[in-house]
N, C-alpha and C positions, 0 to 999 in steps of 0.2 A: 504494500500500500504506500502511495506517495504522500509526502507531507504537503499540507496546504496552509496558506497564510490567512489569518483572520484579523481584521481591524475592528476593535471594539471602540465605539464612540459614545460618549455620554455628555449631555449638556452640562457645562460648567466643570466637568471632571477630567476632560482631556481625552487623549486617544491612546489606546494600548494595542500593541502588536503581539499576536500569539500564534505559534506554529503548532499544528496538530496533524492527525492522520485522517484521511478519508474514512468514512464509516463511523467516526466518533459522534457520540451524542452531543448536541450543542450545549445543553444544560450543564453537562459534566465539564465541557471545555471552559465554559464561563467560570464555574466554580474552581477548577484547577488553576485558572489564571489568577485566582485571588480576588476576583470581582464578585459582586452579589448577583446571582441569577434570579433572585426573587422567588416568591412562592412560599408555601407552607408545608408542602408534602414531600420535600426532599427529592424532587424530580421524578415522581412516580406517576405523573399524568392525572392527578386527582383534583388539585385545587384550582387550576386554570389561572394562576397568577404570574407566571414567568413570561409575560408578553414582551416581545421584542419586534423591531422592524428589521428586515433582512434584505440585503442586496447581494445576490450571488446564488450559488448552487447548493440547494438543500432538497431533502425528500419532499414530495408533494403533500399537500394538506389532506388529512384523512377525515372521515366522518366523525370519528371520536374526538379529534382536535376541534372540529367545527362546533361541537356541542358546548365548548368552553368559551367561545368567542361570540360577541354580538355581531349582527349582520354588518353594522358600520365598520367594525374592526376587520372583518373578513374582506370587505370591499377595499379597505385601505391597505391590505396586505400584511396585517399584523399576524404573528405566529407565536406559538408556545414553544419556548426553547427545548423543553423536555421531549417534545414530539419530533424534533427536527434531527435528521441524520445529515452530517456534513458530507457533501458530494464534491465540493470544490472550493476555490477561494471565496471568502465572504467579507462583507462589511456588515457589522451588527450594531444597530443603534439601541443602546440600553436606556431604559427610562430611569433617570436618577432624580426625577422631580419629587419623589416621595421622601422629602426630608423629614427627619424626626423632630418632635418637640424637644426643646432644651429641657432635659429631665433633671438638670443640676439643681441641687437643693443646698441651702445653707443650713447646716446642722451644728448648733453650738452646744457643747456638753462640757462639763467640768467634772473632775474627779470628785469634788466635794458632793456632787449630787448623789453619788452611789454609796458613800460611806466607806470606811476602811482607810488604811494608809495609802499614800501615793505609791503607785506601782513602780515608778522610775524616779530617780533623783541623782543629781551630781553632788558628790561630797568631796570637800577639800581634805587632803591628807598631806602629811609631811613624812618623808622617809630620810634616814641619815645618808650622807654621802658615803662613797667607798672608802673604807678605813684602810690605810696603807699597811698597818700592822696586823689587822684581823679582817681581811677582805671577805665580806659576805656578798654573794651574788645578788644582783638587783631583784631577782625574783623572790629570793628569801626575804629581803627587806620589805618588799611589797606584801608578802604573806603575813609578816609580823605586824605591819601597820594596819592590815585589814584582817586581823585574826578571827573576828566573828563572822567573816564572810567566806564564800567559796569563790575562788578566782577561775574565771572561764575566759581569759583574754587570749586572743589569737597570737600566734608566733610573730606575725608581722607587727602587731602592737608591741610585743616584747622587744623586737628589733629596734623600733622607734625609740623606746625608752632607754635602750642601751646606749644610744647616741648622746643622751643627756648625762651619762654617768662617767666619772673619771676620778682617779685617786686624788684625795685631798680636797675634793669639792664639798662644801658644806651641805646642809640639809636641802632637799629638793621638794618644792611645793608642787603637788599634782592634784588632779581632779579625777575621781573614780566614778564611773557610771554604774549605778547599782540598781538591780531589778529586784522587786519584792523584798527589799531590805536584806537580801541574802546573797545574791549572785552579782559579782563584778564582771561586766562585759567589756569594759574599755577603760584605760587609764591614759591620761594625757596632760599636757601643760595647761590646756584650756578646757572649760566645761564643754561637753559634746552635746549638740542638739540631737535629740532622738525622736524619731517619728514611728507611727504605726499606721497600718492601712486596714480599714474595714471594708469588706467586699460582700455584696449581695449578688449571688449567682442566679439571676432570673433566667427562665427558659428562653425568654424573648429579649430581655434587656439586662445589662450589667450595670451595677452601681458601685462606686468606690469613693471612700473619703480618706484623705491624708490627714492624720491627727498628730498634734504635738503631744507626746506622751507625758510630758512633765506638767503641763497646765490643762490638758484635756480640751484644747481649742481646735476647731476645724481649720485647717490650713488651706486645703483645696479639695474640690470634689470633681468627679468625672462620671459620665454615663455613656454607654455605647450599646449599639445593637449586639446581641449575642450571635456571632457569626457561625455558631454551630447550626443555625437555621438552615444552612445549605444542605445539611444532612437530615433535615426533618424539623418541622415546626414544633412538634410535641416530643416529650421525653420518651414515649413508647417507640416512636420512629427512630430515635437515636439509639435506644437499646437494641432494636432490630438491626440497625446498621452495624453495631458492634458484633452481633451474633453472626451476621451474614458475611462480614469482611474480617479477615485475619488481622489487618492493621487498623481496624475501625476504632478501637480504644485509643491507640496512639494518635490517629488523625484528629479525633475529637478533643483529646487533651491538648494537642499542639495548637489547635485553633483557639481554644479557650485561654490558654496561657499567653499566647500572642496578643489576644484581645486585652487581657488584664495588664500585660506589660506595657502596651500602648497607653493605657489609662495612667499607669504609674509614671510613665515617662512624661506625660502632659502635666500631671500634678507636681512632680518634682521640679520641672522647669518653672511652673507658675510660682512655686514656693522658694525658688532659688536654693534648693537643697541638693542632696546627692543620694544615690541609691544606697551607699554604704551606711547612711544614717537611719535607714529603715530597719528596725529591730524586731518588729512584731506585726502579725496579721491576725485578724479574725475573719473567717470565711464561712458564710451561711448560704444555704440553698436547699432545694429538695434533695432527697437521698441520691437520685440518679445524677444530678448535676455535681454533687460533692464527690461521688465516685469518679466521674469523668475528670474532674479537676485534679484528683490525685492519681489518675492513670489506672484506676482499678476497674475491672470488668463489671458492668452492671447487669450481667445476664440473669442474676437472681431475681430481677424485677420483671422478667418477661412472663412469668407464670406464678400461680400460687405456690408457696405462701408469701411471695413478694418480699423477699428478704435479701439484704445486701451483705457485704463482707464485714461491716462494722456498724455499730449504732451508738456506742459510747463516745465521749469526747476523745478526740484524737489530736496529737501534737506531732508535727513533722517540721523539718527544716526547709527554709525557702530554697536552698540550693538543690534539694531533692526534686522539687517540682519545676525548677527553672525560672523562678520569679526574680525580677529586677529588685534586688535588695541586698543587704548584708547577708552573705551566704549562711551565716549562723542564725539568722532571724527565725523566731518561732512562728509557725503557722498553726493557729488553733482552730480546730473544727468543733464547734459546740455539739452536744449530743443530738441524735435523731430520735424521733418519737416512735416511728414504725411505719411499715408499708411505704407509701409515697409522701408521708408527712415528715418533714425533716428539720434541720437546724434553723431554717428560715422561720418556721412556725414558732419554735422555741424563742427565737429572737423577737418575734412579734409579742409574745407573752411577756417578755422582759420589760416592754414599754407600758404595760397595763398595771397601774399602781395598785388597784384594788381587786386583783384577780382572786385573792383569798377570801374576800367578803361579799363579792357581788355575783349576780347571775347575768351572764353575758354570752353573746355569740361573737366570735371573731371569724370573719370571712375574708379570705384573700382570694379574689376571683382572678383566674387566668386560664391558660390552656389546661393546667392542672390546678384545680381549686382546692385549697385547704380550709377546713372548717374546724373550729374549736368551740365546744360548749362548756362553759364554766358554771358550776353550781356551788358557790361559797367554798371554794377550795378543792372540790372534786371536779375533774375535767375529763371530757371525752373528745376524741379527734377522729376525723374521717377525711378521705381524699376523694374529690369528685372529678372525674375525667370529662371536663366540659368541652374539650376540643377547642379549635382555634376561632370559633365564630365570634366570640366576644372581642377578639383582637383583629377582626376583619377577614380572617381566613374562611374559606368555603362560602363566602358571600360574594355575589356577582360584582357589586361595586364596593366591596369592603376594602378597608385599608387601615393601617396603623395611624394613630393620631399624628398630625404634622401639617405643614403648610398646604393649603388647598383642600383640607379635609373637613367634612361636616362633623362637628362634635356635639351639637345640640339641635333638637327639633322641638318646635312648639306649634300650637294652633292659634291663628289670629282670629280677630272678631268676625271675619267673614267665613270662618270654618275651613280655611285653607292652611296647608302646612307651611311653616316658615323655618329657615335654616340659619344656624350660626356657622360661619366658615372660618377656620383658623388661618391666620396669615393673609397674604395678599396675592396668592397664586390663583390661577384658574382652578376650578373645583375638579378634584380627581376621584374622590370617593367619600365613604362614610365610615367612621370608626365605631368601636364598641359602644361607647356612651351614647353616641348618636343613634345607633341601632335600637338600643333599649328605649330611648326617647321616642323614636319613630313608632315602635310597636305599641307603646303606651298611648301615644296620640291617636293612632289608628283605631285602637280599641275604644277610646273615649269618644271619638268622632263617629264611630260606627262604620269605619272603612274596612274593618274585618271583625269577625265574630270571635267568641272565646275559643273556638276550635282552630283559629288561625286562618280561616278562609276569607279571602278578599271578597268583599260584599258588592252587591249591586250599587249601593250608594257610592262606593269608591269609583265605579265605572261611570256614574253620573257626574260626580264632582271633580275627580282627578283624571289625568291622562293615563289610560290603561291600554296596554296592547298585549297581544299573545306572543310570548317568547318561547325559547327552547326549554326554559325551566318553569313553564306555566304562565298564567297571567302575570304581567309585570307592570308596576307603577313607574312612570317616568317622573322622577323627583325633580331633576333639572335637565333642561334641554341643551342641545349641542353648543349654542352660542356662549354659554357660561362655563363650559367644561373644558378640561384639557384634551387636546387632540380631537375635539368635536364629538366625543363619545358621550351619550347621555348617562346620567347617574340613575340607575334603576334599582328597584326592590321588588322581588318576585315571590311567587308562592313557595319555591324551594328555599329561598333565603329565610322566609318566615319559619319554615320547618327546621332549619339549622339553629335558629335562635331558640325554638321550642326545645330541641334536644339538649342544648347547652344549659338553658335555665332549669330544665327538669332535673338534670344531673346535680346541679348545685342545690336546688330546693329539696330534692329527695335526701341528700346527705344531711341537710339541716333538720328535716322532719324526723329522720331516723335517730339522730342524736337527741332531739327533744323527747322522743319516745323512750329511748334508752335511759334518760335521766328522769323520766316521769314528770316532765315539765310541759306547761303550755306556753306558747309564745307570749302570752300576756304576762307571764311571770318574769320576763326578761327585763333587767334594768337598762341594758345597753345592747345595741348591735353595732359592732365596729367593722367598718369596711376598709380593708387594707389594700396596699399595692397601688401602682400608678393608675390602673384602670378603676379600682374601687374608689379612689380619691375623687374621680370626676363624675361618678354616678349621681343621677338625680334620685334621691331616696324615695320620693313619691312615685316616680315612674317605675322604680325597681319593685315597689310593692304592687303597683297596678298590674304588672304582668305576672306577678307571683314569684319573682326571683327570690325575694326575701319575705318573711312573714309580715302581715299588716300590724304594725305597732304604732304607738304615738310617735309622730315624726321626730320630735326632739330627742327621742331615745337612740336615733341613728347617728353615728359619729363617723365621719370620714377621717381616718388617721394617717393617710398618705403612706409613704414608704416605711412602714413600721419595721420591716425586716432589716432595712438599711440602718435605721436608728438603733435597733437591737444589736446589730453587729458592732456598732460603735460602743454601745454599753459593754458588750462582751470583751471588746478590745481594751477598754480602759479600766475595767473593774474586776479584780479577782473575786470580790464578794459576789458580784452578779454572775460571774462564770460558775461559781459554786452553786448559786441559786439555780442556774440552768440545769445542772446535774440533778438537783432535787426535783425540778419541774418534770424532767423526763420520766421519772418514776411515778409522778402524780397523774399523768395523762394516760388514759386508757384508749388504745387505738381500736377502732371498730372497722373491720374489713367489710365494706358494703357488699361485695360479691358473695359473701358467705351468708348474707341475711335472706331468709326465706320470704320476707315481706318486701324486699327491694324492688322486684319487677313490678308488682302491683302498684306500689307507691310511685314508681317512676312513670308508669303509664298514666296514672291519675294526674301527675304533675305536668304532663305534656301540654295540656290545655292552658290557655291564659286565664287567670282569675282576676277579674276586675273587682276588687273587694273594697275599694274606697268609696 
């Protein structure tokens, strides 16, 4: 097979040249080139999101591919990269207009908030000079000056100190960097700045914060797309990839570590710091993400009993996983709860001050939703496989939040739908919060019934046409949209939202049943995560995603996992609390429940209970 040249062109991102072989799948070529091929199914021809414009020789369009494209897109010549076989030289126009929202958050924490002694401090010490008559090595003198501590300084540090030492020199004033009031990590002429990094490994997005370990202040933050998405949008797809490919774990770990290192690089530059000054990490995520971060095979999560290689707190060295940091830096993984509920959920719990005394629901909605029910100190947890619909996946005009994306929907006085559009770009799609708003508004206006069927009223008031996925409502027409494609919402899209919301609500209902509580007993419902933070509580109740409670009991708590990771980074007291929490939470495997299927089916319908 001969090699062929591909030119990748993206608006605002430049041009890339890549050489590959005839017969190669275009989606794979884009991913191997290090670019983002788009989509949520890992190139398996399911989601229909890897749309590109092609000039050159590829395989002809198939009927299966046509099912994922609007008529306007087919006429324009758009293709799905995962369906295309490369037959000759190509120019591929990638759509890079889907910029992400700036997810950066300013998180300010101090060690005083958490109680206990400072984890890190610089202490001034004096050691005698080298005695001509009774010469003691400098290491011996350091040990004597720090007799109550354990010295774990590197040989390079010892070599630096030896340059200060000479016979007849008087006492030497030094500064010792001490961790947990026990371990000396560095000794030098000046106090050493020491940083830590808190990382939240989301399946879709990554968050990191660079923290000053002495005063507990946030120095810099960073957020990025999780580039593991090219191997599958959800964690089950990534587990499957690892099982099906001998180098799957290595690839997914490399992608993730490179992602994180880029974030560290940006933060260190912003703070005018150095990698060598990073001495500690706390890393949270669901169990599959944490396994992949460590380069451990997650195959145990492919089938019951859904168990990984470890669940307790784990501490490794930064050098072992290839992080940009002091090679001796500790990487702390807080404990996992069980199944698909991991350290990120434990981190969320660390942010709830009254978890011991209140009755609450904590819901972190994403591709894999985690739910915790607390009843005055006793807690239950479950994981809901919601799928990618709430993040725009599997939805015809779905997209992640960003410029040109509809994030809110309302009904005006004339009974028509109105849209809030992020940024100033032409409209490209609608994100998860907008989809929930849209469904709630359609229910209230009578544009669909509780079964999710588009009504005759919608046909009378809105612009509705017959599409490949059933009747579809044209939300915005060509003149207002990117590339002239209308923004649509069809019968199959509604079905995807129903499936996702039923998964989350069924998990909630089963936990309430297990705890013998009614939703009216709840003091608070906490909505966590980037998606949960932008949900309209009333609309979430309208469609039955969360139980109908008094609206002021619903609290959006943002990136609680990221905040909890910071708490775990800074506070040994809270890390110990995390270990205790693990044993206080009972994990409920929904698949083992005989009542799951019936409850899930009942929750498929929308329940307009307000």
